[in-house]
C-alpha positions in Angstrom: 137.8 44.1 87.4 138.3 42.5 84.0 140.6 39.6 83.8 143.8 39.9 81.8 143.7 38.6 78.2 145.3 35.2 77.4 149.1 35.3 77.1 150.9 35.3 73.8 153.4 32.5 74.7 156.2 33.3 72.2 156.0 37.0 73.1 156.0 36.2 76.8 159.0 33.9 76.4 160.9 36.5 74.4 160.3 39.2 77.0 161.4 36.8 79.8 164.6 36.1 77.8 165.3 39.8 77.5 164.7 40.3 81.3 166.8 37.3 82.2 169.7 38.5 80.0 169.6 41.9 81.6 169.6 40.3 85.1 172.6 38.1 84.3 174.5 41.0 82.9 173.7 43.0 85.9 175.0 40.3 88.3 178.1 39.8 86.3 178.8 43.5 86.0 178.1 44.0 89.7 180.5 41.2 90.6 183.2 42.6 88.2 182.8 46.1 89.5 182.8 44.9 93.1 186.0 42.9 92.7 187.8 45.4 90.6 186.7 48.5 92.2 187.1 47.8 95.9 189.7 46.6 98.3 189.3 43.1 100.0 188.8 44.9 103.3 185.9 47.0 101.9 184.3 43.9 100.4 184.4 42.2 103.8 182.8 45.2 105.4 180.0 44.9 102.8 179.5 41.3 103.7 180.4 39.7 100.3 183.9 38.5 101.2 186.1 37.2 104.0 189.8 38.0 104.3 192.8 36.9 106.3 191.8 33.2 106.1 194.0 30.1 106.2 193.1 26.6 104.9 192.7 24.7 108.1 191.8 21.3 106.5 191.1 19.4 103.3 189.0 16.2 102.8 186.9 14.3 100.3 183.2 15.1 100.7 180.0 13.9 99.1 180.3 13.2 95.4 184.1 12.9 95.6 184.4 16.7 95.9 187.3 18.3 97.7 186.1 20.2 100.8 188.3 23.0 102.2 187.9 24.2 105.8 188.7 28.0 106.0 189.5 29.6 109.3 190.7 33.0 110.5 194.4 33.6 110.6 195.3 33.6 114.3 198.1 36.1 113.6 195.6 38.8 112.6 192.4 37.9 114.4 191.5 39.2 117.8 189.3 36.1 118.5 188.5 32.6 117.0 185.2 33.9 115.5 185.0 35.1 111.9 184.0 38.7 111.3 180.3 39.4 110.6 179.5 38.5 107.0 176.6 37.7 104.6 177.9 34.4 103.2 175.4 31.5 103.5 175.3 27.8 102.7 174.9 27.3 99.0 176.7 30.5 97.9 179.0 30.2 94.9 182.4 31.5 95.9 186.0 32.0 94.8 188.8 31.0 97.2 192.1 32.5 96.1 195.4 33.9 97.4 194.7 37.2 99.1 195.7 40.3 97.1 197.4 43.2 98.7 195.3 46.3 99.5 196.7 48.1 96.5 196.5 45.2 94.0 195.6 46.3 90.5 192.8 44.8 88.4 195.2 42.7 86.3 196.9 41.3 89.5 193.5 40.5 90.9 192.5 38.6 87.8 195.8 36.6 87.9 195.1 35.7 91.5 191.6 34.6 90.6 192.9 32.2 87.9 195.1 30.5 90.5 192.1 30.2 92.9 189.3 27.7 93.0 185.5 28.1 92.6 183.3 26.2 95.0 180.1 26.1 97.1 179.8 27.0 100.8 178.7 23.8 102.5 178.8 24.8 106.1 178.9 28.1 108.0 180.1 28.2 111.6 181.2 31.0 113.8 184.8 30.0 113.6 185.1 28.5 110.1 183.5 27.9 106.7 183.6 24.8 104.6 183.8 25.1 100.8 183.3 22.2 98.3 185.5 22.8 95.3 183.6 22.7 92.0 185.9 20.9 89.6 183.8 21.8 86.6 184.4 25.5 87.1 187.9 25.4 88.4 190.7 24.7 86.0 193.5 22.6 87.5 191.5 22.6 90.7 193.6 20.0 92.5 196.8 21.9 91.7 195.2 25.1 92.7 194.0 23.6 96.0 197.6 22.4 96.6 198.9 25.9 96.0 196.4 27.4 98.5 197.5 24.9 101.1 201.1 25.8 100.6 200.2 29.4 100.7 198.6 29.0 104.1 201.4 26.9 105.5 203.9 29.5 104.5 202.1 32.2 106.5 200.3 33.5 103.4 196.6 34.1 103.5 193.6 33.4 101.3 190.3 35.1 100.9 186.8 34.1 99.9 184.6 36.1 97.6 180.9 35.6 96.8 180.2 35.3 93.0 177.2 35.3 90.6 175.8 31.9 89.8 175.3 31.6 86.0 173.9 28.0 86.0 170.4 29.0 87.2 170.2 31.8 84.5 171.2 29.4 81.8 168.6 26.8 82.7 165.9 29.5 82.9 166.9 30.8 79.5 166.9 27.3 78.0 163.3 26.6 79.1 162.1 30.0 77.8 163.6 29.3 74.4 161.8 26.0 74.4 158.5 27.9 75.1 159.3 30.5 72.5 159.8 27.9 69.7 157.1 25.4 70.7 154.2 25.0 68.2 150.8 25.7 69.8 149.7 22.2 68.9 152.3 20.9 71.4 151.0 22.9 74.4 150.0 20.7 77.2 146.5 21.1 78.9 148.4 22.5 81.9 150.3 25.0 79.8 147.0 26.2 78.2 145.5 26.9 81.6 148.7 28.6 83.0 148.7 31.0 80.0 144.9 31.7 80.0 144.3 29.9 76.7 141.9 27.6 78.6 139.9 28.0 81.8 140.8 25.8 84.8 138.9 22.6 84.5 136.3 21.2 86.9 136.2 17.7 88.2 134.6 15.2 85.8 132.3 13.6 88.4 131.3 16.1 91.0 129.4 13.7 93.2 132.3 11.2 93.2 134.7 14.0 94.0 132.6 15.2 96.9 132.5 11.6 98.3 136.3 11.3 97.9 136.7 14.6 99.8 134.6 13.3 102.7 136.4 10.0 102.7 139.9 11.3 102.8 141.9 9.3 105.4 144.1 11.9 106.9 147.7 11.0 107.7 147.6 13.8 110.3 144.1 14.2 111.6 145.2 17.2 113.7 145.2 19.5 110.6 142.8 22.4 111.1 139.8 23.0 108.9 141.5 25.5 106.5 144.4 23.1 106.0 142.1 20.2 105.3 140.1 22.4 102.9 143.3 23.4 101.0 144.4 19.7 100.7 141.0 18.6 99.4 140.9 21.5 97.0 144.4 20.7 95.6 143.6 17.0 95.3 140.4 17.8 93.4 141.8 20.5 91.0 142.6 19.0 87.6 145.3 21.4 86.5 146.3 24.1 89.1 145.7 25.0 92.7 147.2 27.8 94.8 147.7 27.4 98.5 148.0 30.8 100.2 149.9 30.5 103.4 150.2 33.7 105.5 152.9 33.8 108.2 152.7 31.0 110.8 149.8 29.2 109.2 151.5 25.8 108.7 152.0 25.9 105.0 154.8 23.3 105.1 152.7 21.0 107.4 149.8 21.2 104.8 152.1 20.5 101.9 153.5 17.3 103.6 149.9 16.0 104.0 149.1 16.8 100.4 152.2 15.1 99.1 151.4 12.0 101.1 147.9 12.0 99.8 149.2 12.1 96.3 151.4 9.2 97.0 148.5 7.2 98.4 146.7 7.8 95.1 149.8 6.3 93.3 150.8 9.6 91.7 154.4 10.5 91.1 155.3 13.8 92.6 158.1 16.3 91.9 158.5 18.7 94.8 160.5 22.0 94.2 161.3 25.3 95.8 163.4 28.3 94.8 166.0 27.6 97.5 167.7 24.5 99.0 166.4 25.3 102.5 162.8 25.4 101.3 163.2 21.9 99.7 165.2 20.5 102.6 162.5 21.5 105.1 160.0 19.3 103.2 162.5 16.4 103.0 162.9 16.5 106.8 159.1 16.4 107.4 158.5 13.7 104.8 161.4 11.5 106.2 159.3 10.5 109.2 156.7 8.9 106.9 159.0 6.5 105.2 157.9 7.6 101.8 160.1 6.4 98.9 161.9 9.6 97.9 165.2 11.0 96.7 166.7 14.5 97.0 168.5 15.8 93.9 171.2 18.4 94.1 174.8 19.2 95.0 175.3 17.5 98.4 177.4 20.6 99.4 174.2 22.6 99.4 172.0 20.3 101.4 171.3 20.3 105.2 173.2 17.5 107.0 169.9 16.1 108.2 168.7 15.3 104.7 171.9 13.8 103.3 170.6 10.3 103.9 168.0 10.9 101.1 170.5 12.7 98.8 171.1 10.9 95.4 174.9 11.1 95.9 174.6 9.2 99.2 172.0 6.7 98.0 174.2 5.7 95.1 176.7 4.5 97.6 174.3 2.2 99.3 173.2 0.4 96.1 174.8 -2.8 94.7 177.8 -0.8 93.3 178.2 1.1 96.6 181.2 -0.9 97.9 183.2 -0.3 94.7 182.3 3.4 94.9 183.6 3.5 98.4 186.8 1.8 97.3 187.3 4.5 94.7 186.7 7.2 97.2 189.3 5.6 99.6 191.8 5.7 96.8 191.1 9.4 96.3 191.6 10.1 100.0 194.9 8.2 99.9 196.2 10.2 97.0 195.0 13.5 98.6 196.9 12.4 101.7 200.1 11.8 99.6 200.0 15.4 98.5 200.2 16.6 102.1 203.2 14.4 103.0 206.7 16.0 103.0 209.3 14.6 100.6 211.2 12.7 103.3 208.0 10.8 104.4 206.9 9.5 101.0 205.4 12.7 99.6 205.8 13.7 95.9 209.4 14.6 95.3 208.9 17.2 92.6 206.4 19.0 90.5 206.3 16.2 88.0 205.3 13.7 90.7 202.6 16.0 92.0 201.2 16.5 88.5 201.0 12.7 88.2 199.0 12.5 91.4 196.7 15.3 90.0 196.1 13.1 86.9 195.3 10.0 89.0 192.8 12.1 91.1 191.1 13.2 87.9 190.9 9.7 86.6 189.6 8.4 90.0 187.0 11.1 90.1 185.8 10.3 86.6 185.5 6.6 87.6 183.7 7.5 90.8 181.1 9.6 88.9 180.5 6.9 86.3 179.7 4.3 88.9 177.4 6.7 90.6 175.5 7.3 87.4 174.7 3.6 87.0 172.5 3.8 90.0 170.7 6.9 89.0 168.1 5.5 86.7 167.0 2.9 89.3 167.0 5.3 92.3 165.2 8.3 90.7 162.9 6.2 88.5 161.8 4.1 91.5 161.0 7.0 93.8 157.4 8.2 94.2 158.6 11.6 95.4 161.6 13.5 93.9 162.7 16.7 95.5 164.9 19.4 93.9 165.3 23.1 93.6 163.5 24.7 90.7 166.6 25.0 88.6 167.9 21.7 89.9 164.9 20.1 88.2 166.5 21.0 84.9 169.7 19.1 85.7 171.0 15.9 84.1 169.9 13.7 87.0 166.2 13.9 85.9 167.0 13.7 82.2 169.1 10.5 82.7 166.4 8.9 84.8 163.7 9.1 82.1 163.3 6.3 79.5 164.0 8.5 76.4 166.6 10.7 77.9 164.2 13.7 77.9 162.6 15.3 80.9 161.2 12.8 83.4 157.4 12.7 83.7 155.5 13.5 86.9 151.8 13.5 87.6 152.0 16.5 89.9 154.6 19.3 90.5 154.4 20.9 93.9 156.2 24.3 94.2 156.8 25.6 97.7 157.6 29.3 98.3 156.3 30.0 94.8 155.8 33.7 95.6 159.6 34.0 96.1 160.4 32.3 92.8 160.9 33.9 89.3 158.3 32.6 86.9 161.0 31.4 84.5 162.4 29.2 87.4 159.0 27.6 87.8 158.8 26.6 84.2 162.0 24.5 84.5 159.9 21.6 86.0 156.6 22.6 84.5 157.1 21.9 80.8 156.3 18.2 81.1 154.0 18.4 84.1 150.3 17.4 84.1 149.3 19.4 87.2 150.8 22.0 89.5 150.2 23.1 93.1 151.8 26.4 94.1 152.2 27.4 97.7 153.3 30.8 99.0 152.3 34.2 100.2 152.2 36.9 97.6 151.8 39.5 100.4 155.4 39.0 101.6 158.5 39.9 99.7 158.9 38.8 96.1 162.2 37.4 94.6 165.1 39.8 94.6 166.0 41.2 91.1 169.2 43.2 90.7 168.7 44.5 87.1 165.5 46.3 88.0 167.2 47.9 91.0 169.8 49.3 88.6 167.1 50.6 86.4 165.4 52.2 89.4 168.7 53.8 90.3 169.1 55.3 86.8 165.5 56.6 87.0 166.1 58.2 90.4 169.3 59.9 89.1 167.4 61.2 86.1 164.7 62.6 88.4 167.4 64.2 90.5 168.9 65.8 87.4 165.5 67.2 86.5 165.2 68.6 89.9 168.5 70.4 89.6 167.4 71.8 86.3 164.6 73.7 88.1 161.8 71.2 88.4 159.9 71.0 91.6 161.0 68.0 93.7 158.3 65.4 94.1 157.7 62.9 96.7 159.0 60.1 94.5 162.2 62.0 94.0 162.9 61.7 97.7 163.6 58.0 97.1 166.8 58.4 95.2 168.9 57.6 98.2 167.1 54.3 98.6 167.7 52.8 95.2 170.4 50.3 96.1 167.9 48.6 98.4 164.6 49.5 96.8 162.5 46.4 96.2 161.4 46.4 92.6 158.1 44.9 93.5 156.9 48.5 93.7 157.6 48.7 89.9 155.7 45.4 89.3 152.5 47.0 90.5 152.9 49.6 87.7 154.0 47.4 84.9 153.8 43.7 85.9 154.4 42.2 82.5 157.8 43.9 82.2 159.4 42.8 85.5 160.8 39.6 86.8 159.3 40.2 90.2 155.8 39.5 88.8 155.6 35.8 89.8 153.6 32.9 88.4 151.6 33.0 91.7 150.7 36.7 91.1 149.9 36.2 87.4 147.6 33.2 88.0 145.7 35.1 90.7 145.2 38.0 88.3 144.4 35.6 85.4 141.9 33.2 87.1 141.0 35.0 90.4 140.5 33.5 93.8 138.6 30.5 92.5 141.9 28.7 92.1 143.1 29.6 95.6 142.6 28.4 99.2 144.0 30.4 102.1 145.2 28.9 105.4 143.6 31.0 108.2 144.8 29.6 111.6 148.2 30.8 112.6 150.4 29.1 115.2 153.2 31.7 115.6 152.1 35.0 117.0 150.3 36.4 120.0 146.9 37.6 118.9 147.8 41.3 119.4 150.9 41.0 117.2 148.8 39.2 114.5 145.9 41.6 114.5 147.2 44.5 112.3 148.6 42.3 109.4 145.4 40.2 109.5 143.1 43.2 109.3 145.0 45.2 106.7 146.5 42.4 104.5 144.6 39.2 105.0 141.0 40.4 105.0 140.7 39.9 108.8 140.6 36.2 108.3 143.6 35.1 110.4 142.8 33.5 113.7 145.5 32.9 116.4 145.5 29.3 117.6 144.6 28.9 121.3 148.1 27.6 122.0 149.7 31.0 120.9 146.9 33.6 121.2 147.9 34.8 124.7 151.4 33.4 125.4 154.0 35.9 126.7 157.8 36.0 127.3 157.3 35.8 131.1 155.9 32.2 130.7 159.1 30.8 129.2 160.8 28.3 131.4 164.4 27.2 130.5 165.7 23.7 131.4 169.2 23.2 132.7 171.9 22.9 130.1 174.7 20.8 131.5 177.0 21.3 128.5 176.7 25.1 128.6 176.7 25.1 132.4 173.4 27.0 132.7 170.9 26.1 135.4 167.1 25.9 134.9 165.5 29.3 134.9 162.2 31.2 134.4 161.9 34.5 132.6 161.1 37.3 135.1 157.8 39.1 135.2 158.7 42.7 134.2 157.0 45.2 131.8 159.1 44.0 128.8 158.1 40.4 129.3 154.4 40.8 130.1 153.6 43.0 127.1 153.4 41.4 123.6 153.5 44.6 121.7 155.7 47.6 122.6 156.2 50.8 120.6 159.1 53.1 121.5 158.2 56.3 119.7 161.2 58.6 119.0 159.1 61.5 117.6 160.5 64.9 118.3 163.7 65.0 116.3 166.1 63.8 119.0 166.7 60.5 117.3 167.6 61.6 113.7 168.6 59.3 110.8 171.8 59.8 108.9 173.5 58.4 105.8 176.2 55.9 106.2 179.5 57.7 106.9 181.1 58.5 103.5 184.3 60.3 104.7 187.4 59.5 102.7 188.3 56.5 104.8 184.8 55.0 104.5 183.8 56.1 101.0 184.0 52.6 99.7 181.9 51.2 102.5 179.3 53.8 102.0 179.1 53.0 98.3 178.8 49.3 98.9 176.0 49.8 101.4 174.2 51.9 98.8 174.3 55.1 100.9 172.1 53.2 103.3 170.4 54.9 106.2 171.3 54.4 109.9 170.3 55.9 113.2 172.8 55.9 115.9 170.5 57.1 118.7 167.9 54.5 117.7 170.7 51.8 117.8 171.3 52.8 121.5 167.6 52.3 122.2 167.8 48.8 120.6 170.8 47.9 122.8 169.0 49.3 125.9 165.9 47.3 125.2 167.8 44.0 124.6 169.8 44.6 127.7 166.6 44.9 129.7 165.2 41.7 128.2 168.4 39.7 128.9 169.7 41.1 132.2 166.5 42.1 134.0 164.1 39.7 132.3 166.3 36.6 132.1 165.5 36.0 128.4 168.3 34.2 126.6 169.9 36.2 123.8 169.4 33.3 121.4 165.7 33.9 121.6 166.0 37.5 120.4 166.3 38.8 116.9 166.9 42.4 115.9 165.8 43.2 112.3 165.9 46.4 110.3 165.3 47.3 106.7 168.7 49.1 106.3 172.1 47.4 105.9 173.9 50.4 107.4 171.8 50.1 110.6 172.5 46.4 110.7 176.3 47.1 110.4 176.0 49.7 113.2 174.2 47.3 115.5 176.0 44.1 114.7 179.4 44.5 116.5 178.2 45.9 119.8 175.2 43.6 120.2 177.1 40.4 119.3 179.9 41.4 121.7 177.5 42.1 124.6 174.9 39.3 123.8 176.5 36.2 122.2 173.9 34.2 120.4 171.6 37.1 119.5 170.5 37.1 115.9 170.6 40.2 113.6 169.4 40.5 110.1 167.8 42.6 107.4 164.1 42.3 107.0 164.6 40.8 103.6 167.0 38.2 105.0 164.7 37.2 107.9 161.7 36.2 105.7 160.6 32.8 106.7 162.2 33.0 110.2 160.8 33.4 113.7 162.0 34.2 117.2 160.4 34.5 120.7 161.2 38.2 120.7 161.8 40.5 117.8 163.0 44.1 117.9 162.4 46.1 114.7 164.4 49.3 114.1 162.7 51.5 111.5 165.6 54.0 111.3 163.8 56.8 109.4 163.5 60.1 111.2 163.5 63.4 109.3 161.6 66.6 109.0 160.6 66.0 105.4 158.6 62.8 106.3 160.6 60.8 103.8 160.5 57.0 104.4 161.8 55.6 101.1 161.4 51.9 100.6 160.0 51.6 104.2 156.7 52.4 102.5 156.6 48.9 100.8 153.9 47.1 102.8 155.2 43.6 101.9 158.5 44.4 103.6 156.7 45.7 106.7 154.5 42.6 106.7 157.6 40.4 107.0 159.0 42.6 109.8 155.9 42.6 111.9 155.2 38.8 111.6 158.5 37.3 112.7 157.9 37.2 116.5 156.1 34.6 118.6 155.6 36.4 122.0 157.0 39.9 121.8 157.3 42.5 119.1 159.0 45.8 119.9 158.9 48.5 117.2 161.3 51.5 117.5 160.8 54.4 115.3 159.6 58.0 114.7 155.8 58.0 114.3 155.8 61.6 113.0 158.1 60.7 110.1 156.7 57.2 109.4 153.0 58.0 109.3 153.6 60.5 106.5 155.0 57.8 104.2 151.8 56.1 103.1 148.2 55.3 104.2 149.4 51.9 105.3 152.1 53.3 107.5 149.7 55.9 108.9 147.3 53.2 109.9 150.1 51.0 111.4 151.3 53.9 113.6 147.7 54.6 114.7 147.3 50.9 115.5 150.5 50.9 117.6 149.5 54.1 119.4 146.1 52.5 120.4 147.2 48.9 121.0 150.9 48.8 122.0 152.6 49.6 125.3 153.6 53.1 124.2 156.8 54.7 125.4 158.5 58.0 124.7 162.3 57.8 125.3 164.4 60.7 126.6 167.4 61.2 124.4 169.7 62.5 127.2 168.8 59.6 129.4 169.5 57.1 126.7 172.9 58.5 126.0 173.7 58.6 129.7 172.7 54.9 130.2 174.6 53.7 127.2 
């Protein structure tokens, strides 16, 4: 197949700007529509809000930011635990006085103005912590005080997830730079990444081969494919791709590579699309005492990496003692706000405003003293780690000699196949070399604007059908559009979608010569691994000896004195001795249905995108989990239930969590990158038309089937599923031949439930 032509850089940047603008508008419109068009209770059911909260505490966190602890209101909650929700650490949120169920749009906007914007810093079962973002919240201290008074007066607050505009602005800025840059200013790396030059070869082949053989491994236990990938990335002059299928030790490989770069006295910028992807690398690198610093809002970082965070390191420098004094003054003034008048608290509104002013001044001084340490800390680190958009922040600009972007010898981007290309360019403009690591055969980045376009297309097709056109197979997907991954569109027109990643584009542009694949996987039983390996990874995956034959029945639990549980061994039953189980619901007794959209639930159905669910299949899931836990002795915390459909997740969540505390539930998309000892996959689709919608996307199925270590149970209707695509047909046939095959009796399932 002919390689794509070189990219016209200004045209590329212009198109990216157009797509990014549409994406931002889509997010803002979706947020506005969500807040203005639905009740707080409906937003909570959809997982984007939490209601009936009280402010349980207030303290000064990292960077001098105010941190609020939000808990459920004991007067309205049936337990201490918060309701099921989709809020995660790092989410941008609004905390405000809770509106009434019939509040009008204008009233909602007024309540928002009196609220505070912030970032979720910690998520627990009983509470969330939110760091207030002073740059986004006008009169933030005063608004926080108002929320505290609201809570103490038996009033309630609520929390709503918002769109994050900062990332979009940084991507747009770098695209405008590319658009206006004269070709004479293109770096050698840029020319390769846009196909204007071919990837270079090493200058001295013999010397490079000798260097490869003489690599002194930090971790000699790396397997051959991992070592080959490291050698290749060290040797490549401009670009190297490391393809890491599920469980193949991609992070392990990147840590070795980064350490090898440091040994060669190279300065490395390590990035990823999410904070968790970066923090995982920080944790692994920390054991090697490498000079490094983690950039980013401390509210978004894992507690285990805060010791390497810039905000923390600034306090341990020469000016650290003074910084701590300023922080102590801030805490003292915050405490004064809590005191009642008779115990030294502010006597009136004027006194309170004076304290707010003092806090603003103290925060300004605090930040100024922190900045003085920045140049020394960042400039003196061999390894700097940040999210992709975080690499465009002021911290790197301030650390460079000329105030521009800091220079690095190598940029390493983890999870590159889940990052928008525009995100990747934030750290790449001044880079000399890049290493991209990821798996383009798993799910790409989520893009909302294209989903809206897909929805409009589906509606147009439906209208055509009503006008007398024959209904095609594609038309049957109109009920999937709210969840449809737009990667299906990228296959048709990659240059016009944000889902077409830099990783994808470089593979198309330069071919497999710039890529090395990791081939030994350390997660799955060999039988679980076999189908994705044969169909997606050219049959090259090999299960390591330590995992190839391991089963649930071999698990031995130690005693947990804190939890009061004795040592135990998982029982030897059918469900624990079989690594692959297929519960085939063919026959029509386990039909799918659309989320209930009766008058009382209309909003919920709309928010879930008319998502599919399958109540009978949900009973099968509970039955199987019950057998694993009660008869098999497997701990619920070692089990995950995943499904492609949010409505099925909502149907399963309450009953399963109530019966099996500790079990994990999630959408397939949300479970990417995770693993569990046992995974139950609920496919949901069962209909006479053979319609499977977005279940036909093989990358989504790849994620679903590669999460388990010892046990994968698939529950679904083979008659429906195998009609969806050639890939689905081959998967169903594989399960029929290789899994422990079971045909449930619907009446028995109902009776046992």
